[in-house]
Backbone as XML, in Angstrom:
<?xml version="1.0"?>
<chain id="A" units="angstrom">
  <residue number="1" name="MET">
    <atom name="N" x="7.812" y="69.592" z="145.263"/>
    <atom name="CA" x="8.634" y="68.950" z="144.273"/>
    <atom name="C" x="10.069" y="68.790" z="144.781"/>
  </residue>
  <residue number="2" name="ARG">
    <atom name="N" x="10.559" y="69.749" z="145.540"/>
    <atom name="CA" x="11.943" y="69.690" z="146.017"/>
    <atom name="C" x="12.159" y="68.526" z="146.982"/>
  </residue>
  <residue number="3" name="VAL">
    <atom name="N" x="11.105" y="68.150" z="147.726"/>
    <atom name="CA" x="11.232" y="67.030" z="148.668"/>
    <atom name="C" x="11.548" y="65.749" z="147.906"/>
  </residue>
  <residue number="4" name="GLN">
    <atom name="N" x="10.812" y="65.492" z="146.827"/>
    <atom name="CA" x="11.054" y="64.287" z="146.053"/>
    <atom name="C" x="12.414" y="64.328" z="145.367"/>
  </residue>
  <residue number="5" name="ALA">
    <atom name="N" x="12.811" y="65.497" z="144.897"/>
    <atom name="CA" x="14.100" y="65.614" z="144.222"/>
    <atom name="C" x="15.247" y="65.363" z="145.201"/>
  </residue>
  <residue number="6" name="ASN">
    <atom name="N" x="15.153" y="65.915" z="146.402"/>
    <atom name="CA" x="16.185" y="65.659" z="147.408"/>
    <atom name="C" x="16.228" y="64.184" z="147.781"/>
  </residue>
  <residue number="7" name="PHE">
    <atom name="N" x="15.059" y="63.576" z="147.899"/>
    <atom name="CA" x="14.981" y="62.153" z="148.204"/>
    <atom name="C" x="15.677" y="61.343" z="147.111"/>
  </residue>
  <residue number="8" name="ALA">
    <atom name="N" x="15.365" y="61.665" z="145.862"/>
    <atom name="CA" x="15.936" y="60.936" z="144.729"/>
    <atom name="C" x="17.438" y="61.166" z="144.595"/>
  </residue>
  <residue number="9" name="ASP">
    <atom name="N" x="17.937" y="62.285" z="145.102"/>
    <atom name="CA" x="19.369" y="62.573" z="145.034"/>
    <atom name="C" x="20.179" y="61.725" z="146.016"/>
  </residue>
  <residue number="10" name="TYR">
    <atom name="N" x="19.666" y="61.568" z="147.222"/>
    <atom name="CA" x="20.491" y="61.011" z="148.297"/>
    <atom name="C" x="20.129" y="59.605" z="148.745"/>
  </residue>
  <residue number="11" name="VAL">
    <atom name="N" x="18.884" y="59.222" z="148.683"/>
    <atom name="CA" x="18.479" y="57.921" z="149.223"/>
    <atom name="C" x="19.022" y="56.739" z="148.407"/>
  </residue>
  <residue number="12" name="PRO">
    <atom name="N" x="18.978" y="56.757" z="147.076"/>
    <atom name="CA" x="19.532" y="55.599" z="146.356"/>
    <atom name="C" x="21.007" y="55.338" z="146.663"/>
  </residue>
  <residue number="13" name="LEU">
    <atom name="N" x="21.803" y="56.385" z="146.728"/>
    <atom name="CA" x="23.219" y="56.211" z="147.062"/>
    <atom name="C" x="23.374" y="55.678" z="148.486"/>
  </residue>
  <residue number="14" name="SER">
    <atom name="N" x="22.587" y="56.198" z="149.405"/>
    <atom name="CA" x="22.637" y="55.725" z="150.788"/>
    <atom name="C" x="22.292" y="54.242" z="150.867"/>
  </residue>
  <residue number="15" name="LEU">
    <atom name="N" x="21.230" y="53.848" z="150.175"/>
    <atom name="CA" x="20.822" y="52.440" z="150.200"/>
    <atom name="C" x="21.868" y="51.536" z="149.553"/>
  </residue>
  <residue number="16" name="LEU">
    <atom name="N" x="22.497" y="52.012" z="148.508"/>
    <atom name="CA" x="23.556" y="51.230" z="147.857"/>
    <atom name="C" x="24.742" y="51.041" z="148.805"/>
  </residue>
  <residue number="17" name="LEU">
    <atom name="N" x="25.145" y="52.107" z="149.471"/>
    <atom name="CA" x="26.252" y="52.006" z="150.425"/>
    <atom name="C" x="25.887" y="51.116" z="151.611"/>
  </residue>
  <residue number="18" name="LEU">
    <atom name="N" x="24.648" y="51.186" z="152.057"/>
    <atom name="CA" x="24.202" y="50.306" z="153.144"/>
    <atom name="C" x="24.188" y="48.846" z="152.693"/>
  </residue>
  <residue number="19" name="ALA">
    <atom name="N" x="23.823" y="48.604" z="151.446"/>
    <atom name="CA" x="23.860" y="47.234" z="150.912"/>
    <atom name="C" x="25.297" y="46.718" z="150.862"/>
  </residue>
  <residue number="20" name="PHE">
    <atom name="N" x="26.233" y="47.581" z="150.460"/>
    <atom name="CA" x="27.647" y="47.182" z="150.467"/>
    <atom name="C" x="28.116" y="46.842" z="151.878"/>
  </residue>
  <residue number="21" name="ALA">
    <atom name="N" x="27.704" y="47.648" z="152.845"/>
    <atom name="CA" x="28.089" y="47.391" z="154.235"/>
    <atom name="C" x="27.528" y="46.054" z="154.697"/>
  </residue>
  <residue number="22" name="GLU">
    <atom name="N" x="26.300" y="45.766" z="154.317"/>
    <atom name="CA" x="25.698" y="44.485" z="154.702"/>
    <atom name="C" x="26.423" y="43.321" z="154.032"/>
  </residue>
  <residue number="23" name="LEU">
    <atom name="N" x="26.766" y="43.480" z="152.763"/>
    <atom name="CA" x="27.481" y="42.416" z="152.054"/>
    <atom name="C" x="28.873" y="42.180" z="152.623"/>
  </residue>
  <residue number="24" name="GLN">
    <atom name="N" x="29.462" y="43.204" z="153.230"/>
    <atom name="CA" x="30.775" y="43.056" z="153.843"/>
    <atom name="C" x="30.688" y="42.408" z="155.222"/>
  </residue>
  <residue number="25" name="GLY">
    <atom name="N" x="29.489" y="42.151" z="155.690"/>
    <atom name="CA" x="29.320" y="41.478" z="156.969"/>
    <atom name="C" x="29.394" y="42.410" z="158.167"/>
  </residue>
  <residue number="26" name="ARG">
    <atom name="N" x="29.048" y="43.656" z="157.968"/>
    <atom name="CA" x="29.015" y="44.599" z="159.103"/>
    <atom name="C" x="27.961" y="44.157" z="160.102"/>
  </residue>
  <residue number="27" name="PRO">
    <atom name="N" x="28.121" y="44.538" z="161.359"/>
    <atom name="CA" x="27.156" y="44.110" z="162.385"/>
    <atom name="C" x="25.731" y="44.576" z="162.058"/>
  </residue>
  <residue number="28" name="VAL">
    <atom name="N" x="24.779" y="43.733" z="162.414"/>
    <atom name="CA" x="23.375" y="44.022" z="162.142"/>
    <atom name="C" x="22.947" y="45.314" z="162.833"/>
  </residue>
  <residue number="29" name="TRP">
    <atom name="N" x="23.438" y="45.538" z="164.046"/>
    <atom name="CA" x="23.032" y="46.747" z="164.776"/>
    <atom name="C" x="23.475" y="48.002" z="164.029"/>
  </residue>
  <residue number="30" name="LEU">
    <atom name="N" x="24.616" y="47.943" z="163.360"/>
    <atom name="CA" x="25.106" y="49.104" z="162.608"/>
    <atom name="C" x="24.205" y="49.392" z="161.405"/>
  </residue>
  <residue number="31" name="ILE">
    <atom name="N" x="23.871" y="48.348" z="160.668"/>
    <atom name="CA" x="23.012" y="48.508" z="159.492"/>
    <atom name="C" x="21.641" y="49.039" z="159.918"/>
  </residue>
  <residue number="32" name="HIS">
    <atom name="N" x="21.074" y="48.458" z="160.964"/>
    <atom name="CA" x="19.747" y="48.884" z="161.425"/>
    <atom name="C" x="19.773" y="50.316" z="161.941"/>
  </residue>
  <residue number="33" name="THR">
    <atom name="N" x="20.816" y="50.671" z="162.650"/>
    <atom name="CA" x="20.922" y="52.038" z="163.163"/>
    <atom name="C" x="21.030" y="53.044" z="162.021"/>
  </residue>
  <residue number="34" name="LEU">
    <atom name="N" x="21.870" y="52.748" z="161.054"/>
    <atom name="CA" x="22.020" y="53.655" z="159.916"/>
    <atom name="C" x="20.721" y="53.773" z="159.117"/>
  </residue>
  <residue number="35" name="CYS">
    <atom name="N" x="20.029" y="52.669" z="158.935"/>
    <atom name="CA" x="18.747" y="52.717" z="158.218"/>
    <atom name="C" x="17.718" y="53.543" z="158.989"/>
  </residue>
  <residue number="36" name="ALA">
    <atom name="N" x="17.662" y="53.368" z="160.306"/>
    <atom name="CA" x="16.713" y="54.132" z="161.122"/>
    <atom name="C" x="17.034" y="55.624" z="161.079"/>
  </residue>
  <residue number="37" name="VAL">
    <atom name="N" x="18.320" y="55.965" z="161.153"/>
    <atom name="CA" x="18.722" y="57.374" z="161.082"/>
    <atom name="C" x="18.369" y="57.954" z="159.722"/>
  </residue>
  <residue number="38" name="LEU">
    <atom name="N" x="18.546" y="57.176" z="158.667"/>
    <atom name="CA" x="18.190" y="57.646" z="157.326"/>
    <atom name="C" x="16.689" y="57.925" z="157.227"/>
  </residue>
  <residue number="39" name="VAL">
    <atom name="N" x="15.879" y="57.017" z="157.732"/>
    <atom name="CA" x="14.421" y="57.210" z="157.680"/>
    <atom name="C" x="14.018" y="58.436" z="158.485"/>
  </residue>
  <residue number="40" name="VAL">
    <atom name="N" x="14.552" y="58.570" z="159.694"/>
    <atom name="CA" x="14.217" y="59.730" z="160.527"/>
    <atom name="C" x="14.673" y="61.022" z="159.851"/>
  </residue>
  <residue number="41" name="GLY">
    <atom name="N" x="15.858" y="61.015" z="159.305"/>
    <atom name="CA" x="16.368" y="62.209" z="158.626"/>
    <atom name="C" x="15.504" y="62.630" z="157.452"/>
  </residue>
  <residue number="42" name="ARG">
    <atom name="N" x="15.081" y="61.668" z="156.652"/>
    <atom name="CA" x="14.247" y="62.001" z="155.498"/>
    <atom name="C" x="12.863" y="62.466" z="155.927"/>
  </residue>
  <residue number="43" name="LEU">
    <atom name="N" x="12.311" y="61.868" z="156.990"/>
    <atom name="CA" x="11.003" y="62.312" z="157.487"/>
    <atom name="C" x="11.068" y="63.737" z="158.025"/>
  </residue>
  <residue number="44" name="VAL">
    <atom name="N" x="12.112" y="64.026" z="158.802"/>
    <atom name="CA" x="12.266" y="65.370" z="159.357"/>
    <atom name="C" x="12.456" y="66.384" z="158.232"/>
  </residue>
  <residue number="45" name="HIS">
    <atom name="N" x="13.288" y="66.050" z="157.268"/>
    <atom name="CA" x="13.528" y="66.949" z="156.141"/>
    <atom name="C" x="12.235" y="67.191" z="155.362"/>
  </residue>
  <residue number="46" name="GLY">
    <atom name="N" x="11.517" y="66.121" z="155.061"/>
    <atom name="CA" x="10.274" y="66.247" z="154.320"/>
    <atom name="C" x="9.238" y="67.075" z="155.058"/>
  </residue>
  <residue number="47" name="TYR">
    <atom name="N" x="9.153" y="66.892" z="156.353"/>
    <atom name="CA" x="8.205" y="67.672" z="157.150"/>
    <atom name="C" x="8.600" y="69.151" z="157.145"/>
  </residue>
  <residue number="48" name="GLY">
    <atom name="N" x="9.879" y="69.426" z="157.288"/>
    <atom name="CA" x="10.344" y="70.809" z="157.297"/>
    <atom name="C" x="10.095" y="71.527" z="155.989"/>
  </residue>
  <residue number="49" name="VAL">
    <atom name="N" x="10.273" y="70.826" z="154.880"/>
    <atom name="CA" x="10.092" y="71.437" z="153.568"/>
    <atom name="C" x="8.607" y="71.600" z="153.228"/>
  </residue>
  <residue number="50" name="SER">
    <atom name="N" x="7.761" y="70.705" z="153.711"/>
    <atom name="CA" x="6.357" y="70.712" z="153.309"/>
    <atom name="C" x="5.498" y="71.719" z="154.069"/>
  </residue>
  <residue number="51" name="GLN">
    <atom name="N" x="6.046" y="72.395" z="155.045"/>
    <atom name="CA" x="5.279" y="73.386" z="155.790"/>
    <atom name="C" x="5.039" y="74.630" z="154.937"/>
  </residue>
  <residue number="52" name="VAL">
    <atom name="N" x="3.890" y="75.270" z="155.169"/>
    <atom name="CA" x="3.584" y="76.498" z="154.436"/>
    <atom name="C" x="4.669" y="77.533" z="154.694"/>
  </residue>
  <residue number="53" name="LYS">
    <atom name="N" x="4.993" y="77.730" z="155.956"/>
    <atom name="CA" x="6.146" y="78.561" z="156.311"/>
    <atom name="C" x="7.283" y="77.591" z="156.628"/>
  </residue>
  <residue number="54" name="GLU">
    <atom name="N" x="8.136" y="77.385" z="155.651"/>
    <atom name="CA" x="9.177" y="76.363" z="155.744"/>
    <atom name="C" x="10.049" y="76.562" z="156.977"/>
  </residue>
  <residue number="55" name="ASP">
    <atom name="N" x="10.260" y="75.449" z="157.708"/>
    <atom name="CA" x="11.113" y="75.477" z="158.895"/>
    <atom name="C" x="12.516" y="75.036" z="158.478"/>
  </residue>
  <residue number="56" name="PHE">
    <atom name="N" x="13.391" y="76.006" z="158.317"/>
    <atom name="CA" x="14.741" y="75.736" z="157.832"/>
    <atom name="C" x="15.524" y="74.840" z="158.792"/>
  </residue>
  <residue number="57" name="ARG">
    <atom name="N" x="15.258" y="74.959" z="160.081"/>
    <atom name="CA" x="15.980" y="74.138" z="161.071"/>
    <atom name="C" x="15.720" y="72.654" z="160.842"/>
  </residue>
  <residue number="58" name="LEU">
    <atom name="N" x="14.466" y="72.299" z="160.529"/>
    <atom name="CA" x="14.149" y="70.894" z="160.278"/>
    <atom name="C" x="14.825" y="70.389" z="159.008"/>
  </residue>
  <residue number="59" name="ARG">
    <atom name="N" x="14.913" y="71.242" z="158.017"/>
    <atom name="CA" x="15.633" y="70.860" z="156.793"/>
    <atom name="C" x="17.092" y="70.567" z="157.107"/>
  </residue>
  <residue number="60" name="VAL">
    <atom name="N" x="17.701" y="71.424" z="157.913"/>
    <atom name="CA" x="19.116" y="71.249" z="158.254"/>
    <atom name="C" x="19.321" y="69.965" z="159.044"/>
  </residue>
  <residue number="61" name="VAL">
    <atom name="N" x="18.459" y="69.710" z="160.010"/>
    <atom name="CA" x="18.573" y="68.473" z="160.804"/>
    <atom name="C" x="18.410" y="67.259" z="159.892"/>
  </residue>
  <residue number="62" name="GLY">
    <atom name="N" x="17.419" y="67.301" z="159.021"/>
    <atom name="CA" x="17.169" y="66.171" z="158.130"/>
    <atom name="C" x="18.323" y="65.888" z="157.195"/>
  </residue>
  <residue number="63" name="ILE">
    <atom name="N" x="18.864" y="66.908" z="156.583"/>
    <atom name="CA" x="19.959" y="66.686" z="155.646"/>
    <atom name="C" x="21.244" y="66.312" z="156.377"/>
  </residue>
  <residue number="64" name="THR">
    <atom name="N" x="21.413" y="66.828" z="157.589"/>
    <atom name="CA" x="22.586" y="66.442" z="158.387"/>
    <atom name="C" x="22.538" y="64.954" z="158.725"/>
  </residue>
  <residue number="65" name="LEU">
    <atom name="N" x="21.371" y="64.471" z="159.119"/>
    <atom name="CA" x="21.233" y="63.043" z="159.406"/>
    <atom name="C" x="21.466" y="62.202" z="158.146"/>
  </residue>
  <residue number="66" name="THR">
    <atom name="N" x="20.962" y="62.670" z="157.020"/>
    <atom name="CA" x="21.155" y="61.948" z="155.764"/>
    <atom name="C" x="22.636" y="61.895" z="155.395"/>
  </residue>
  <residue number="67" name="PHE">
    <atom name="N" x="23.324" y="63.023" z="155.501"/>
    <atom name="CA" x="24.750" y="63.046" z="155.196"/>
    <atom name="C" x="25.558" y="62.214" z="156.186"/>
  </residue>
  <residue number="68" name="ALA">
    <atom name="N" x="25.130" y="62.181" z="157.434"/>
    <atom name="CA" x="25.821" y="61.351" z="158.430"/>
    <atom name="C" x="25.748" y="59.881" z="158.030"/>
  </residue>
  <residue number="69" name="VAL">
    <atom name="N" x="24.591" y="59.448" z="157.543"/>
    <atom name="CA" x="24.454" y="58.062" z="157.080"/>
    <atom name="C" x="25.336" y="57.820" z="155.860"/>
  </residue>
  <residue number="70" name="LEU">
    <atom name="N" x="25.343" y="58.762" z="154.923"/>
    <atom name="CA" x="26.193" y="58.622" z="153.738"/>
    <atom name="C" x="27.665" y="58.483" z="154.112"/>
  </residue>
  <residue number="71" name="VAL">
    <atom name="N" x="28.121" y="59.335" z="155.000"/>
    <atom name="CA" x="29.530" y="59.305" z="155.416"/>
    <atom name="C" x="29.845" y="58.017" z="156.167"/>
  </residue>
  <residue number="72" name="ALA">
    <atom name="N" x="28.998" y="57.634" z="157.106"/>
    <atom name="CA" x="29.248" y="56.417" z="157.890"/>
    <atom name="C" x="29.241" y="55.180" z="157.006"/>
  </residue>
  <residue number="73" name="ALA">
    <atom name="N" x="28.297" y="55.105" z="156.070"/>
    <atom name="CA" x="28.243" y="53.942" z="155.179"/>
    <atom name="C" x="29.437" y="53.925" z="154.224"/>
  </residue>
  <residue number="74" name="ALA">
    <atom name="N" x="29.854" y="55.091" z="153.758"/>
    <atom name="CA" x="31.019" y="55.157" z="152.866"/>
    <atom name="C" x="32.288" y="54.746" z="153.602"/>
  </residue>
  <residue number="75" name="LEU">
    <atom name="N" x="32.456" y="55.238" z="154.820"/>
    <atom name="CA" x="33.622" y="54.840" z="155.613"/>
    <atom name="C" x="33.604" y="53.352" z="155.918"/>
  </residue>
  <residue number="76" name="SER">
    <atom name="N" x="32.416" y="52.822" z="156.176"/>
    <atom name="CA" x="32.294" y="51.398" z="156.429"/>
    <atom name="C" x="32.712" y="50.584" z="155.206"/>
  </residue>
  <residue number="77" name="ALA">
    <atom name="N" x="32.395" y="51.089" z="154.032"/>
    <atom name="CA" x="32.774" y="50.382" z="152.804"/>
    <atom name="C" x="34.281" y="50.437" z="152.560"/>
  </residue>
  <residue number="78" name="LEU">
    <atom name="N" x="34.931" y="51.482" z="153.071"/>
    <atom name="CA" x="36.376" y="51.635" z="152.855"/>
    <atom name="C" x="37.222" y="50.854" z="153.857"/>
  </residue>
  <residue number="79" name="VAL">
    <atom name="N" x="36.691" y="50.610" z="155.027"/>
    <atom name="CA" x="37.449" y="49.912" z="156.069"/>
    <atom name="C" x="37.347" y="48.415" z="155.828"/>
  </residue>
  <residue number="80" name="PRO">
    <atom name="N" x="38.473" y="47.713" z="155.806"/>
    <atom name="CA" x="38.421" y="46.259" z="155.614"/>
    <atom name="C" x="37.597" y="45.599" z="156.711"/>
  </residue>
  <residue number="81" name="SER">
    <atom name="N" x="36.918" y="44.519" z="156.356"/>
    <atom name="CA" x="36.013" y="43.859" z="157.300"/>
    <atom name="C" x="36.749" y="43.064" z="158.385"/>
  </residue>
  <residue number="82" name="TYR">
    <atom name="N" x="38.021" y="42.815" z="158.216"/>
    <atom name="CA" x="38.760" y="42.044" z="159.223"/>
    <atom name="C" x="39.253" y="42.924" z="160.372"/>
  </residue>
  <residue number="83" name="ILE">
    <atom name="N" x="39.069" y="44.248" z="160.297"/>
    <atom name="CA" x="39.504" y="45.129" z="161.377"/>
    <atom name="C" x="38.432" y="45.198" z="162.420"/>
  </residue>
</chain>
């Protein structure tokens, strides 16, 4: 249950920020890279949490990647597109 709750907490905001970055005309490679990192982060986190003996390291890696996408997308939304 915690895997779905964590997903529901962070992924919608990440996708919204990525949509804002795309609407601002950010480079395609940036959007694709951030989306790929988000998917990998959520997969790693989900795998770590779903193990019978939970692997805390995988949870940390997964959430770190998710937060990295959140921060990068938020910063991208704050920086004017003409820079």
